[in-house]
C-alpha positions, 0 to 999 in steps of 0.5 A: 503493540500486538506483533502477530507472528513474531516468533516465525524465524527458521521458516520465514522462506518457507512461508513466502513460497507457500503463500506465493504457491497458492496465490498464483494458483488462485491468481489463475482461477481469478483470471479465467473468470476474469476474462474479457472485463476491464482491470479496476484499481485496488489499492494494497496497502502493507504496514510493514517495518524492517525491524519486524522478523516476521515483514519480509515474506509479506513484503517479498508477497507484495512486490511480486503482486506488484511485478507479476499483477497476476489476476485479470480485471484486478490492478493492484495498486501496492504501498509499502507502508513502514510504522514506527513503533519497532524503531526502539527494538534495536533497528530505526527503520529508515522509512519509518513515518508518524504519518504511517503509523497514525493511519494505521492505528485510524484502521485499527479503529475502523475494524475494532481491533484491539491493537495494530500489528504488522505485517498487516496488509489491508485491501481497499480499506475493507478487509485486513489480514496478515500480510504474509497471507497469499491466499486471504490476499487473493480473496480480498483482491477478488472481491474488491474488483468486483465493487464499483469503483469511481474513477480518478485521473491523475494530470500535469504531475511535475517533480521539481526540487523537493516538491511534486505538484499535480491535478486530480479529476474525479469523474462523478462528484455525486456518486452514492452522497458519500462523504470522501476525502482525497489521500495521496501518496509519494513512493520511492520506487523501490528500496534496498537496505542492509539491516545492522541489526535488530531481528532482521540483523545481517539481512539485506531487505528489498521493498517496493513502492516505499511511502516517502509521504502520505498526506489527506488533502480533503473533500475538494481535492479532486475538483482539478485544482493544482495539489503539492506535495513536499518530500522530507529528503533530497532524492532524485529516485523515480517516485510512484504518485499514488491518489485514492477517495476514501469513504470517511465514515468507513473507510473504504478506497472507492477509487485510486490511481497511480503515476510514475513521476521523475525529478526534472 
């Protein structure tokens, strides 16, 4: 696998700080230019791994974006998606999922990439870049917010046992006559791991919106019928339910929504 930046070790902290400073500065400018506009949901997917030494700066940047939401006119819906192909490099990521690896490879084909890599950020399915690049993240968020969005609404979300049930409503089923599919994710609100081996051995890693379930629900899943996602393991940690509408031809995200769910 192609793993951009795996050699970055000593300068991890510098990368995080530099990216955050550049991002914050551009975010302030975007906030001024976006004053008075309604916030649009923008999906930010970070493909990452606890076995990758260049991923912590990207994880930190995603967490900062999630907490600060610094760009007026943009509501960033974030997902931390842990791939499996680092699991044989000395540390098995407890959050790695085959579904995430398949999704990243699907994106790789859409973008015409020779191979996939971590950390990779993808914004609204339309642009990809190294996940620790705060400058490109800001540019992508502002650009995505300028696009028209379909409105998705989540209702009747309940979590009992190992299942989360919910309903998704799409406001415009005929928009642009585009063939679409609804994708849903259940993500742990936040997680912390003490890594014992591999490239991040001895580090405590922090992640937000860690995906535990990722499933394509189909073209008619946003028509108001009840939907169900099952969790692979027992948990009572607050979950984020994220749904997004995907153009099946381009992979672009046309609309997104999120809601916190608590175990009953």
